C-alpha positions in Angstrom: 0.2 -25.5 -11.5 3.3 -24.2 -13.4 6.4 -23.2 -11.5 6.2 -19.7 -13.0 3.4 -18.8 -10.6 5.7 -19.5 -7.6 8.1 -16.7 -8.6 6.3 -14.0 -10.5 8.3 -11.2 -12.2 8.6 -8.2 -10.0 8.9 -5.1 -12.2 12.0 -2.8 -11.8 10.1 0.5 -12.4 6.7 1.1 -11.0 4.1 -0.7 -13.1 1.2 1.4 -14.6 -1.9 0.4 -16.6 -0.1 0.9 -19.9 3.0 -1.1 -18.9 0.7 -3.9 -17.6 -0.9 -4.1 -21.1 2.5 -4.1 -22.7 3.6 -6.9 -20.5 0.5 -8.9 -21.2 1.0 -8.4 -25.0 4.4 -10.1 -24.7 3.6 -12.6 -22.0 3.2 -16.3 -22.6 0.3 -18.2 -21.0 1.3 -18.9 -17.4 3.7 -15.9 -17.1 3.1 -14.0 -13.9 3.9 -10.5 -12.7 3.4 -8.8 -9.3 1.6 -5.6 -9.9 1.3 -4.4 -6.2 2.5 -5.4 -2.8 0.8 -4.3 0.4 -2.9 -4.2 1.3 -4.6 -2.9 -1.9 -7.9 -1.7 -0.5 -6.2 0.2 2.3 -3.4 1.5 0.1 -5.8 3.2 -2.4 -8.1 4.6 0.2 -7.7 8.4 0.1 -8.8 9.0 3.7 -6.0 6.8 5.1 -3.3 8.6 3.1 -1.0 5.6 3.2 0.4 6.6 -0.2 1.0 9.9 -1.9 -1.9 11.0 -4.2 0.0 10.3 -7.4 1.0 6.9 -6.2 -2.5 6.1 -5.0 -4.0 7.1 -8.3 -1.4 5.0 -10.2 -2.1 1.9 -8.1 -5.9 2.4 -8.3 -5.7 2.7 -12.2 -3.4 -0.3 -12.4 -5.6 -2.5 -10.2 -8.7 -1.4 -12.1 -7.0 -2.3 -15.5 -5.9 -5.6 -14.1 -9.5 -6.4 -13.0 -10.9 -5.4 -16.5 -8.3 -7.6 -18.2 -9.2 -10.5 -15.9 -12.9 -9.9 -16.6 -12.1 -10.0 -20.4 -10.5 -13.5 -19.8 -6.9 -12.4 -20.4 -5.5 -12.7 -16.8 -6.0 -14.6 -13.6 -5.6 -12.5 -10.5 -4.3 -14.0 -7.4 -2.9 -12.9 -4.0 -0.1 -14.3 -1.9 -0.1 -13.4 1.8 3.2 -12.6 3.3 1.9 -11.4 6.7 -0.5 -9.0 8.3 -1.8 -6.6 5.7 1.1 -7.7 3.4 0.0 -9.3 0.1 1.5 -9.7 -3.3 -1.1 -9.0 -6.0 -0.2 -11.2 -9.0 -1.5 -11.2 -12.6 -1.1 -14.5 -14.5 -1.4 -14.4 -18.3 -4.0 -16.7 -19.7 -4.0 -18.1 -23.3 -4.9 -15.2 -25.6 -8.3 -15.7 -27.3 -8.2 -15.7 -31.1 -11.6 -14.1 -31.5 -12.7 -10.6 -30.4 -9.0 -9.5 -30.1 -9.9 -6.4 -32.2 -12.9 -5.5 -30.0 -10.8 -5.8 -26.8 -8.0 -3.7 -28.3 -10.6 -1.0 -29.2 -12.0 -1.1 -25.7 -8.6 -0.6 -24.1 -7.8 2.3 -26.4 -11.1 3.9 -25.6 -10.4 3.7 -21.9 -6.9 5.1 -22.3 -8.3 8.2 -24.1 
């Protein structure tokens, strides 16, 4: 496993779905970024109100986009446990496929609209 996974990039500003896609576009295979730290399922649960609504929506959209990118074969999603209900959620760039790049781009633009 590459050393890059051991110390993923932690963004300075809060990451959102668009900035995750921008990062992925510039990332080399094996590059990693932490897109959330905490307990994701609990953090986005509206009933628990652990995050403000705007932050909760941002994190939910971001995690949803990360999952869709992983399902499209562009990312690996991993977690690193730091302690009780304390995880780093890490996206690792995979090699970019040469085919269907246009179709994926169209899908992401459609979702953004």
